[in-house]
Phi, psi and omega in degrees: 000142182292146179288345178267005182296327182263007181285120182252133177250155181286158175289124183274113176253119184237118176260144179302325179293327178291317179301316178299319177296315180298313180294317179295322177292326176294317177298320178296319178292322176296319177294315183295320179298319177297328182276326188270319188273164179262185174298157004278152177212152175275347182121167183298319182296318181289324174301313178298315181297313178297322178295315182294318180294317178294322175298314180296315180293325180291319176295318177294319181296317180298316179291335183281324185259346183248123186285328181253050184289138176237178181293320183295312180296316181293327177289321176299316178297320179298319178295316181298311182293325175300316180297319179298315177303315180296318178298312181297317177302315181290322177298316180297319177295318179295322178290327181284340179274349181284000000 
C-alpha cells in the first residue's frame, strides 16, 4: 500500500471573489516590488505577472491544505507566495547577469 494512501487534503473551495483578491494582492506585491527594489528586474510587466501568478498559487495552496480556509488567511498566503516568486525571479535574473 502506498504511503500516500492515508494523506487527506482539505476540500478546495474557490469563490470567484477570492480568486480576484488573490490576483489583486499578487498584482499589488508585483507593483510594490517594482517601486521598492532596485535592479535587476525583468520590468514592471513581468513583476506584475510574477506577483499575480504567485498570489493565485498561494491562495490555491492555502485552500488545498487548510480545511477551514477563509479569505483572510488565503490572502495572506497569496501575498507571501507572491513575494517569494518575485524574490526568486530577481535572484534568477541576478545569477544570469553574472
